[in-house]
C-alpha angles and dihedrals in degrees: 000000000000088000092053092050091052093048096050098074090050091051090047094053091047093053091050095056113093121224105231094175091106088060092042092055091059090061102051110181091021131113121227103229100176134028123185134152087259101047154350122230123203133195109214132181109261094224092066110118094236091051092051091052096048092048087060092060130091116260111252102175147342140268104288095221119022090194111180097323124120099232092193090057091048092052092048088058100093092176092069147041122219122216129181127207102212117202092191099072103091119178093011094102133015086256118062093249140056130217111230113193123195109235106152138034110290115252119206112227101000147016128068118263106161135059116236115208144144133255 
């Protein structure tokens, strides 16, 4: 019985952790730089084909959750494109998340600067 009581907290912690590998696999060659319960943010090489295509689109939104990232610094990084997987966009895509990609200079309080799309 004592062994069971010692193991239960470990099992509970493992059950609480979410597996984000399915999202990581969408962004091959990218690095996840922020993880919260609301979103994941990826830093991707700007020369990837999908990033080049998205950069040509018109912004239609913003990142859902800025987290602790300095958005101005991210935009100034011309070597990379930043994408957010937002878990708060229910019923927008067939999946329960959207992908928000930074394509213009972030604007505080107004103006769209990201493209919101589905997988």
